[in-house]
C-alpha positions in Angstrom: -21.9 -11.7 -5.8 -23.9 -14.7 -7.1 -23.3 -18.2 -5.9 -22.4 -19.3 -9.5 -19.5 -16.7 -9.6 -17.9 -17.9 -6.4 -14.8 -20.0 -6.2 -15.1 -23.1 -4.1 -14.6 -22.4 -0.5 -11.3 -24.3 -0.2 -9.8 -22.5 -3.2 -11.1 -19.1 -2.0 -9.6 -19.6 1.5 -6.3 -20.7 -0.1 -6.2 -17.6 -2.3 -7.0 -15.2 0.5 -4.4 -16.9 2.7 -1.7 -16.3 0.0 -2.6 -12.7 -0.3 -2.5 -12.2 3.4 0.8 -14.1 3.6 2.7 -11.6 1.4 3.0 -9.5 4.5 4.2 -12.2 6.7 6.7 -13.6 4.2 8.0 -10.0 3.6 8.7 -9.6 7.3 9.6 -13.1 8.6 12.0 -14.1 5.9 14.1 -11.0 6.8 14.6 -12.1 10.4 17.6 -14.3 9.9 19.2 -11.7 7.7 19.2 -8.9 10.3 22.7 -9.5 11.7 24.2 -9.7 8.2 22.4 -6.7 7.0 23.4 -4.7 10.1 27.0 -5.7 9.6 27.0 -4.7 5.9 24.9 -1.5 5.7 24.6 -0.3 9.3 27.8 -1.4 11.2 27.9 1.7 13.4 24.3 1.2 14.8 23.4 -2.5 14.4 20.2 -2.2 16.5 18.8 0.1 13.8 18.6 -2.8 11.4 15.3 -3.7 12.9 13.9 -0.6 11.3 13.9 -2.6 8.1 10.9 -4.4 9.5 9.0 -1.4 10.8 9.7 0.8 7.7 8.0 -1.9 5.6 5.0 -1.9 8.0 4.9 1.9 8.1 4.7 2.0 4.3 2.0 -0.6 4.4 0.0 1.5 6.9 0.1 4.6 4.6 -0.9 2.6 1.6 -3.7 0.9 3.6 -5.4 4.3 3.9 -5.9 4.6 0.1 -6.2 1.1 -1.3 -9.7 0.4 0.2 -11.3 3.5 -1.2 -9.6 3.0 -4.5 -11.0 -0.6 -4.6 -14.5 0.8 -3.8 -14.2 3.0 -6.9 -12.3 0.9 -9.4 -12.9 -2.7 -8.3 -11.0 -5.1 -6.1 -8.8 -6.8 -8.6 -7.2 -3.8 -10.3 -6.1 -2.3 -7.0 -4.5 -5.5 -5.9 -2.6 -5.9 -9.1 -1.4 -2.3 -9.1 -0.3 -2.7 -5.5 1.6 -5.8 -6.5 3.5 -3.8 -9.1 4.6 -1.3 -6.5 5.7 -4.1 -4.2 7.8 -5.6 -6.9 9.5 -2.3 -7.7 10.2 -1.8 -4.0 11.7 -5.3 -3.7 13.9 -4.6 -6.7 15.2 -1.3 -5.1 15.9 -3.0 -1.8 17.8 -5.7 -3.6 20.2 -3.0 -5.0 20.4 -0.8 -1.9 23.8 0.2 -0.6 23.1 1.9 2.7 20.4 1.7 5.4 18.6 4.8 4.3 18.1 3.4 0.7 17.0 0.1 2.2 14.4 1.8 4.5 13.0 3.9 1.6 12.8 0.8 -0.6 11.1 -1.2 2.1 8.6 1.6 2.7 7.7 1.4 -1.0 7.4 -2.3 -0.8 5.0 -1.9 2.1 3.0 0.7 0.3 2.5 -1.8 -2.5 1.6 -4.8 -0.3 -1.2 -2.7 1.2 -3.3 -3.6 -1.9 -3.4 -7.3 -1.4 -3.5 -7.0 2.4 -6.5 -4.7 2.6 -8.5 -5.5 -0.5 -8.4 -9.2 0.3 -10.3 -8.3 3.5 -12.9 -6.3 1.5 -13.3 -9.3 -0.9 -14.2 -11.5 2.1 -16.7 -8.9 3.3 -18.2 -8.7 -0.2 -19.2 -12.4 0.1 -19.5 -13.1 3.8 -20.4 -11.3 7.0 -20.6 -11.6 10.8 -19.5 -14.8 12.4 -19.2 -16.6 9.0 -16.7 -13.9 7.9 -14.7 -14.5 11.1 -14.8 -18.3 10.5 -13.6 -17.8 6.9 -10.7 -15.6 8.1 -9.8 -18.2 10.8 -9.5 -20.9 8.1 -7.4 -18.6 6.0 -5.2 -17.9 9.0 -4.7 -21.7 9.4 -3.0 -21.8 6.0 -1.3 -18.4 6.5 0.4 -19.8 9.6 2.6 -22.0 7.4 4.3 -19.0 6.0 5.7 -17.5 9.3 6.8 -21.1 10.1 8.8 -21.6 6.9 9.8 -18.1 6.0 12.9 -17.9 8.3 14.0 -21.3 7.0 13.7 -19.9 3.4 15.5 -16.8 4.4 18.3 -18.7 6.1 18.7 -21.1 3.1 18.9 -18.1 0.7 21.4 -16.4 2.8 23.6 -19.5 3.0 23.4 -20.2 -0.7 23.5 -16.9 -2.4 23.5 -14.1 0.2 20.8 -12.0 1.9 20.0 -9.8 -1.1 18.4 -12.7 -3.0 15.7 -12.8 -0.4 14.1 -9.9 -2.4 14.0 -12.1 -5.5 12.0 -14.6 -3.4 9.6 -11.8 -2.5 9.1 -11.0 -6.1 8.4 -14.6 -7.0 5.9 -15.0 -4.2 4.0 -11.9 -5.2 3.8 -13.0 -8.9 2.5 -16.4 -7.8 -0.3 -15.1 -5.6 -1.5 -12.3 -7.8 -1.4 -14.4 -11.0 -3.7 -16.9 -9.2 -6.0 -14.0 -8.3 -6.0 -12.6 -11.8 -6.8 -15.9 -13.4 -9.3 -17.5 -11.0 -11.1 -14.9 -8.7 -14.0 -13.1 -10.3 -14.5 -9.4 -9.4 -16.6 -9.1 -6.3 -17.6 -5.5 -6.6 -19.9 -4.9 -9.6 -19.9 -1.4 -11.2 -23.4 -0.5 -9.8 -22.0 -0.8 -6.2 -18.9 1.3 -6.7 -18.5 4.7 -5.0 -16.8 7.7 -6.6 -13.3 8.5 -5.5 -13.9 11.9 -4.2 -12.5 13.5 -1.0 -15.9 14.6 0.2 -17.3 11.2 -0.2 -14.3 9.6 1.5 -14.5 12.0 4.4 -18.2 11.3 4.8 -17.7 7.6 4.8 -14.8 7.8 7.3 -17.0 9.9 9.6 -19.7 7.2 9.2 -17.2 4.5 10.2 -16.1 6.3 13.4 -19.7 7.1 14.3 -20.0 3.4 15.2 -18.7 2.8 18.7 -17.9 -0.8 18.0 -15.9 0.2 14.9 -13.8 2.8 16.8 -13.1 0.6 19.8 -12.3 -2.5 17.7 -9.9 -0.5 15.6 -8.1 1.0 18.6 -7.9 -2.3 20.3 -6.4 -3.8 17.1 -3.8 -1.1 17.2 -2.6 -2.6 20.5 -2.6 -6.0 18.9 -0.4 -4.8 16.1 1.9 -3.0 18.6 2.4 -6.4 20.4 3.0 -8.2 17.1 5.5 -5.7 15.6 7.4 -5.3 18.9 7.7 -9.1 19.0 8.9 -9.4 15.4 11.5 -6.6 16.0 12.8 -8.1 19.3 12.5 -11.9 19.0 15.7 -12.5 16.9 17.9 -10.3 19.0 16.7 -12.0 22.2 17.5 -15.5 20.7 20.9 -14.2 19.7 22.1 -11.9 22.5 20.2 -13.3 25.5 20.4 -17.0 24.8 23.1 -17.3 22.1 20.9 -19.4 19.8 21.0 -17.4 16.6 21.9 -20.4 14.5 18.9 -22.4 15.6 16.5 -19.4 15.4 14.7 -20.5 12.2 13.9 -23.9 13.7 12.6 -22.4 17.0 10.7 -19.7 15.2 9.0 -22.4 13.0 7.9 -24.2 16.1 6.6 -21.0 17.7 4.7 -20.1 14.5 3.0 -23.5 14.3 2.0 -23.4 17.9 0.6 -19.9 17.5 -1.2 -20.9 14.4 -3.3 -23.4 16.2 -5.3 -20.4 17.6 -7.0 -20.1 14.2 -8.2 -23.7 14.5 -9.5 -23.0 18.0 -11.2 -19.8 17.0 -12.8 -21.4 13.9 -14.4 -24.0 16.2 -15.4 -21.7 19.1 -16.3 -18.3 17.5 -19.7 -19.4 16.2 -20.7 -20.4 19.7 -19.0 -17.8 21.9 -18.8 -14.8 19.6 -16.0 -12.5 18.6 -15.8 -10.3 21.7 -15.4 -13.2 24.1 -12.6 -14.8 22.1 -10.7 -11.5 21.9 -11.1 -10.9 25.6 -9.8 -14.4 26.3 -6.7 -13.7 24.2 -5.8 -10.4 25.8 -6.5 -11.5 29.4 -4.3 -14.6 29.0 -1.4 -12.7 27.5 -1.4 -10.0 30.2 -1.0 -12.8 32.8 1.7 -14.7 30.9 3.8 -11.6 30.1 3.7 -10.7 33.8 5.1 -14.1 34.6 8.0 -13.6 32.2 8.8 -10.2 33.7 8.8 -11.6 37.2 10.9 -14.7 36.2 13.4 -12.4 34.4 13.8 -10.0 37.3 14.1 -12.6 40.0 16.5 -15.0 38.3 17.6 -16.3 35.0 14.7 -16.8 32.6 14.5 -20.5 31.5 14.8 -20.8 27.7 11.9 -23.2 27.6 9.7 -20.7 29.3 10.8 -18.0 26.9 9.9 -20.2 23.9 6.5 -21.1 25.3 5.8 -17.4 26.1 6.8 -16.3 22.6 4.5 -18.9 21.1 1.6 -17.6 23.2 2.1 -14.1 21.8 1.5 -15.4 18.2 -1.3 -17.6 19.5 -2.9 -14.5 21.1 -2.5 -12.4 17.9 -4.0 -15.1 15.7 -6.9 -15.4 18.2 -7.6 -11.7 18.3 -7.1 -10.1 15.0 -9.7 -11.8 12.9 -12.4 -11.3 15.6 -11.6 -7.6 15.9 -11.7 -7.2 12.2 -15.1 -8.8 12.0 -16.4 -6.7 14.9 -15.3 -3.5 13.3 -16.6 -4.4 9.8 -20.0 -5.7 10.9 -21.8 -2.3 10.8 -20.1 -0.9 7.7 -20.4 -3.7 5.0 -21.8 -1.2 2.5 -18.5 0.6 2.5 -16.3 -2.4 3.1 -13.3 -1.3 1.1 -12.9 2.1 2.8 -13.7 0.6 6.2 -11.0 -2.0 5.7 -8.6 0.8 4.8 -9.4 2.8 7.9 -9.0 -0.2 10.2 -5.8 -1.3 8.6 -4.2 2.1 8.3 -5.0 3.4 11.8 -4.2 0.1 13.5 -1.0 -0.4 11.6 0.5 3.1 12.0 -0.5 3.2 15.7 1.0 -0.3 16.1 4.3 0.8 14.5 4.3 3.9 16.8 3.9 1.6 19.8 6.4 -1.0 18.6 9.4 1.2 17.6 10.3 2.4 21.1 9.7 -1.1 22.5 12.2 -2.5 20.0 14.8 0.2 20.5 14.6 -0.3 24.3 16.1 -3.8 23.9 18.9 -4.1 26.5 20.0 -7.6 25.9 17.1 -9.1 27.9 13.4 -9.6 27.2 12.3 -7.5 30.2 11.4 -4.3 28.4 9.5 -6.3 25.7 7.6 -8.5 28.2 6.7 -5.6 30.5 5.3 -3.6 27.5 3.3 -6.6 26.3 1.8 -7.1 29.8 0.7 -3.5 29.9 -0.7 -3.5 26.3 -2.6 -6.7 26.9 -4.1 -5.5 30.1 -5.3 -2.3 28.3 -6.7 -4.4 25.4 -8.6 -6.6 27.9 -10.1 -3.6 29.6 -11.2 -2.0 26.3 -12.9 -5.1 25.2 -14.5 -6.1 28.5 -15.9 -2.6 29.4 -15.8 -0.7 26.1 -17.1 -3.2 23.6 -19.6 -4.6 26.1 -21.2 -1.2 26.3 -21.1 -0.9 22.5 
């Protein structure tokens, strides 16, 4: 892509942040609604309402497998716009759902659609940037993206209070239309026809094999699965802990905003340090610190009453760690496969997301009114991630 075709860097970062933020908004705005949704469409099994989050993510994981290869064949923008159409249909179906099964199916379709903006935005970045510069651009995008998790529960709570939880899905549709219209009007296509690859099973299989022939790609993708497991387990469990453990459901949006803002500062730190220290060192720092902090929470919970302030601080460090790690692992995985960036982004996103959901669901369902199962699982996952980066990626 020529320099003349590029958006200015601030506008490009803002656009990418909006496309990434469709996922966060679709999850975080639902958090204050979980008790009301459970009471209305799943009264016999209220803890199953958290599956509304993981069904969305599972659909996204499936869609992620196809959107990258499709964008390698047909271009980046058409795939994003088609995915946005599916997302809007799924949001409309969820808006009208009358039972939990209908809601889960609609949310899965919504997730299938959001895979387009989520994955292809990463390929667009790789079309233009690479290596540490790519990691830096992603860090800047994450700085803006952080505002969405901070305000999404507020928006969800306001909508619930004013017009009921179903209107949250109208907000999803509006956000999708805003971000994809910006893309359609302003962002030039980054994959010219001469660089496109045929959408053929044999070609896709060969490219997938090529991705996993790189040790750094394989290890970075598996390590990112642990990161997503930590993130999805946290999103599924954090609201019930605020409600059941500490009795602070009413103030949850305010506390979650603070947590999200603190966590988002990791992107600022990463943008400043990654050029000097490198992606592997930053990711290793994130996992190692979280393993230690989660262990402290387990010990504090088992030996006495967990202080609320410590719980809030720990939850903020989880989002801090995720923000510190994900962009660097993406950049490490994508580095050797820039010539098939769309498919590589799909493989990374699909494998990491579906494995992350598989890790998160049992952690969320193990909720027993305390944060102990959650904190213990995060300590073990973080320790494993630290070991994979320190010993596996160092060898790679």
